C-alpha positions as CSV (number, residue, x, y, z in Angstrom):
1,X,33.7,-7.3,-1.7
2,X,30.1,-6.7,-2.9
3,X,27.3,-7.6,-0.5
4,X,24.7,-7.7,-3.3
5,X,24.4,-11.4,-3.1
6,X,22.0,-14.4,-2.6
7,X,21.3,-15.6,0.9
8,X,22.6,-19.1,1.6
9,X,19.1,-20.6,2.4
10,X,15.5,-20.1,1.4
11,X,13.1,-18.7,3.9
12,X,10.7,-20.3,6.1
13,X,10.2,-17.4,8.5
14,X,10.6,-13.6,7.5
15,X,10.9,-11.2,10.3
16,X,10.6,-7.6,9.3
17,X,11.6,-4.4,11.1
18,X,8.6,-1.8,11.4
19,X,9.8,1.8,11.1
20,X,11.7,2.8,7.7
21,X,11.2,-0.7,6.5
22,X,7.4,-1.2,6.3
23,X,6.2,2.1,7.3
24,X,7.0,5.8,7.6
25,X,6.9,7.4,11.1
26,X,9.8,9.6,10.7
27,X,8.0,12.9,11.8
28,X,7.1,11.5,15.2
29,X,10.4,9.6,15.6
30,X,12.4,12.8,15.0
31,X,10.3,15.0,17.2
32,X,10.7,12.6,20.1
33,X,14.6,12.5,19.6
34,X,14.5,16.3,19.5
35,X,12.9,16.1,23.0
36,X,15.5,13.6,24.4
37,X,18.7,15.3,23.2
38,X,18.5,18.6,25.1
39,X,17.9,16.4,28.2
40,X,21.2,14.7,28.1
41,X,22.5,16.2,31.1
42,X,19.5,15.7,33.1
43,X,19.4,12.1,32.1
44,X,23.0,11.6,33.0
45,X,23.9,10.6,29.5
46,X,26.2,13.5,28.4
47,X,29.3,11.8,30.0
48,X,28.2,8.5,28.4
49,X,28.5,9.8,24.8
50,X,31.3,8.1,22.7
51,X,34.2,10.3,21.9
52,X,34.4,10.9,18.1
53,X,37.6,8.9,17.8
54,X,35.6,5.8,18.9
55,X,33.1,6.1,16.0
56,X,33.0,3.7,13.1
57,X,32.9,6.3,10.4
58,X,33.9,10.0,9.9
59,X,30.1,10.8,9.5
60,X,29.3,9.0,12.9
61,X,32.0,11.1,14.4
62,X,30.6,14.2,13.1
63,X,27.2,13.3,14.5
64,X,28.6,12.6,18.1
65,X,30.5,15.9,18.1
66,X,27.4,17.9,16.9
67,X,25.3,16.2,19.5
68,X,27.8,16.8,22.1
69,X,28.2,20.5,21.1
70,X,24.7,21.3,20.5
71,X,22.3,18.8,22.2
72,X,20.5,18.3,18.9
73,X,20.9,16.5,15.6
74,X,22.3,18.3,12.7
75,X,19.5,19.9,10.5
76,X,20.9,18.0,7.4
77,X,20.3,14.7,9.4
78,X,16.8,15.8,10.2
79,X,16.0,16.9,6.7
80,X,17.4,13.7,5.1
81,X,15.5,11.4,7.6
82,X,17.6,8.5,6.7
83,X,18.7,7.3,10.3
84,X,16.7,5.6,12.7
85,X,16.5,6.5,16.6
86,X,18.1,3.0,17.3
87,X,21.0,3.8,15.0
88,X,21.3,7.3,16.5
89,X,21.6,5.9,19.9
90,X,24.0,3.3,18.7
91,X,26.3,6.0,17.2
92,X,26.1,8.1,20.4
93,X,26.5,5.4,23.1
94,X,28.1,2.3,21.4
95,X,28.2,-0.8,23.4
96,X,26.8,0.9,26.5
97,X,23.6,-1.1,27.3
98,X,22.6,1.1,30.3
99,X,23.0,4.2,28.5
100,X,21.0,3.0,25.5
101,X,18.2,1.7,27.8
102,X,17.9,5.2,29.5
103,X,17.8,6.9,26.1
104,X,15.3,4.5,24.8
105,X,13.2,5.1,27.9
106,X,13.2,8.7,27.6
107,X,12.4,8.4,23.7
108,X,9.3,6.3,24.8
109,X,8.1,9.0,27.1
110,X,8.4,11.7,24.4
111,X,7.1,9.5,21.6
112,X,3.8,9.4,23.4
113,X,3.2,13.0,22.7
114,X,3.9,12.7,19.1
115,X,2.7,9.3,17.9
116,X,0.1,9.9,15.0
117,X,-0.1,9.2,11.3
118,X,1.4,5.9,10.0
119,X,1.7,5.4,6.4
120,X,3.1,2.5,4.4
121,X,6.7,3.2,3.1
122,X,5.8,1.8,-0.4
123,X,2.2,2.0,-1.8
124,X,2.0,-1.7,-2.5
125,X,3.3,-3.2,0.7
126,X,0.2,-5.0,1.9
127,X,-0.2,-6.8,-1.3
128,X,3.6,-7.9,-1.2
129,X,3.1,-9.2,2.4
130,X,-0.1,-11.2,1.3
131,X,2.1,-12.7,-1.5
132,X,4.7,-13.8,1.2
133,X,1.9,-15.3,3.2
134,X,0.7,-17.1,0.0
135,X,4.2,-18.8,-0.3
136,X,3.5,-20.5,3.2
137,X,6.0,-18.3,5.0
138,X,5.8,-17.3,8.6
139,X,5.8,-13.5,8.9
140,X,6.6,-11.5,12.0
141,X,7.2,-7.7,13.0
142,X,10.0,-6.7,15.0
143,X,10.4,-3.2,16.5
144,X,12.5,-1.5,19.3
145,X,9.3,0.6,19.6
146,X,7.1,0.3,22.9
147,X,4.2,-2.3,22.5
148,X,1.7,0.5,23.3
149,X,2.7,2.4,20.1
150,X,3.2,-0.7,18.0
151,X,-0.4,-1.9,18.7
152,X,-1.8,1.5,17.8
153,X,0.4,1.8,14.6
154,X,-0.2,-1.6,13.4
155,X,-4.0,-1.2,13.9
156,X,-4.2,2.0,11.9
157,X,-1.7,1.7,9.0
158,X,-3.3,1.8,5.5
159,X,-6.7,2.8,7.1
160,X,-7.6,-0.8,8.1
161,X,-4.5,-2.2,9.8
162,X,-2.0,-5.0,9.2
163,X,-2.5,-7.1,12.1
164,X,-4.0,-10.0,10.2
165,X,-0.8,-10.2,8.1
166,X,1.6,-11.3,11.0
167,X,2.1,-14.4,13.1
168,X,3.9,-12.5,15.8
169,X,4.6,-9.0,17.0
170,X,7.7,-8.5,19.3
171,X,8.4,-5.1,20.7
172,X,11.3,-3.4,22.6
173,X,9.6,-3.5,26.0
174,X,8.7,-7.3,25.6
175,X,12.4,-8.2,26.2
176,X,15.3,-7.3,28.5
177,X,17.5,-5.9,25.7
178,X,16.6,-4.1,22.5
179,X,18.4,-4.4,19.1
180,X,21.2,-4.8,18.4
181,X,20.9,-7.5,21.1
182,X,19.2,-10.6,19.4
183,X,16.6,-10.8,22.2
184,X,13.8,-9.5,20.0
185,X,14.4,-11.9,17.2
186,X,14.8,-15.0,19.5
187,X,11.6,-14.1,21.2
188,X,9.7,-13.8,18.0
189,X,11.1,-17.2,16.9
190,X,9.9,-18.7,20.1
191,X,6.5,-17.3,19.7
192,X,6.2,-19.1,16.4
193,X,7.9,-22.3,17.6
194,X,10.9,-22.0,15.4
195,X,14.7,-22.3,16.0
196,X,17.1,-19.6,15.0
197,X,18.8,-20.7,11.8
198,X,19.6,-19.4,8.2
199,X,16.0,-20.3,7.1
200,X,14.9,-17.2,9.3
201,X,15.4,-13.9,7.3
202,X,15.4,-10.7,9.3
203,X,14.9,-7.6,7.1
204,X,15.8,-4.2,8.4
205,X,17.0,-0.9,7.2
206,X,19.7,-0.1,9.8
207,X,23.1,-1.5,10.6
208,X,21.7,-2.2,14.0
209,X,19.2,-4.7,12.1
210,X,22.0,-6.5,10.5
211,X,23.9,-6.8,13.8
212,X,20.9,-8.2,15.6
213,X,20.3,-10.7,12.8
214,X,23.9,-11.9,12.9
215,X,23.9,-12.2,16.7
216,X,20.8,-14.2,16.6
217,X,22.2,-16.6,14.0
218,X,19.7,-15.8,11.2
219,X,20.0,-14.4,7.7
220,X,20.5,-10.6,7.5
221,X,18.7,-8.8,4.8
222,X,19.4,-5.1,4.5
223,X,16.5,-3.1,3.2
224,X,17.9,-0.3,1.2
225,X,14.9,1.9,0.9
226,X,17.2,4.9,1.3
227,X,19.1,4.2,-2.0
228,X,22.5,4.1,-0.7
229,X,25.0,3.2,-3.4
230,X,27.4,0.3,-3.3
231,X,30.4,2.3,-2.1
232,X,28.3,3.5,1.0
233,X,27.1,0.1,1.8
234,X,30.5,-1.2,1.9
235,X,31.4,1.7,4.0
236,X,28.9,1.2,6.7
237,X,29.4,-2.7,6.6
238,X,33.3,-2.6,6.4
239,X,33.7,-6.4,7.5
240,X,36.5,-5.4,9.7
241,X,37.5,-7.1,13.1
242,X,35.9,-4.3,15.0
243,X,32.8,-4.1,12.8
244,X,32.5,-7.6,11.3
245,X,28.8,-7.8,10.6
246,X,27.5,-7.7,6.9
247,X,24.2,-8.4,5.4
248,X,23.7,-11.8,3.5
249,X,21.6,-9.9,0.9
250,X,20.3,-6.4,0.1
251,X,16.9,-5.4,-1.3
252,X,15.9,-2.0,-2.5
253,X,12.1,-2.7,-2.0
254,X,9.7,-5.0,-0.4
255,X,8.9,-6.1,-4.0
256,X,12.5,-7.1,-4.3
257,X,12.2,-9.0,-1.2
258,X,9.3,-11.1,-2.5
259,X,11.0,-11.8,-5.7
260,X,14.2,-12.9,-3.7
261,X,12.1,-15.2,-1.6
262,X,10.4,-16.7,-4.6
263,X,13.7,-17.2,-6.3
264,X,15.2,-19.1,-3.4
265,X,12.0,-21.2,-2.9
266,X,11.9,-22.2,-6.4
267,X,15.7,-23.0,-6.6
268,X,15.1,-25.2,-3.4
269,X,12.1,-27.0,-5.0
270,X,14.2,-27.8,-8.3
271,X,16.9,-29.0,-6.1
272,X,14.5,-31.3,-4.1
273,X,12.8,-32.5,-7.4
274,X,16.1,-33.4,-8.9
275,X,17.2,-35.4,-5.9
276,X,13.8,-37.4,-5.9
277,X,14.2,-38.3,-9.6
278,X,15.0,-42.1,-10.0
279,X,18.3,-42.9,-11.6
280,X,18.3,-44.4,-15.0
């Protein structure tokens, strides 16, 4: 079944993942992960790694085995830069919240040494975000990243910062549980006085983002900036009993997100007007 489909509801709120959806901070992220993995023994995390046969895909199993054997990411993964640290920790530790919390804590310590340049993932993202605001939508940023780093990155991106574009910013250390737990999304909605429903869209580039959206009870929009083909999307979102979560829509760019939102809002307006027309 294809997952390239329309969401069931138009957006009133759009929450958007930060890294690899809006901005590029890959260099600092991978440097920090490189610092954490050699410390798995020291952190008491080596024995917490999943066994390869517990992995969702063959590729995940290979990642776990390589990290177990080498205490590092495979050079191909680093070169491609398509997987976030959150997804890396999900692949390595699965449904083990304590292990993931320790891994994220070690990452935050390491990231402080490398945080630096932040660039928009696409050249016209600010204009697209301004367009979404012009549609009357509430916008928010969601990140597993520490608030210390997010405040800095949000202030310097594009040379001028994007803080004025968002109604809420929710970070990993604002809540008890990071993604894929829904805490971050639910916290953001409380901040703007909204309930979790399908009129909130959460846009992110990882399987973790989709899982978090589904657990929060909001619309999951997968940002396919990496350009995965349909076969791969169906593979990483298999819709099985063990891995049931699938996105409600897929966009390849933030421009596509704007067009999708405009389409759904226009469709809703047409339906509303038709209902208001007097019968003849």
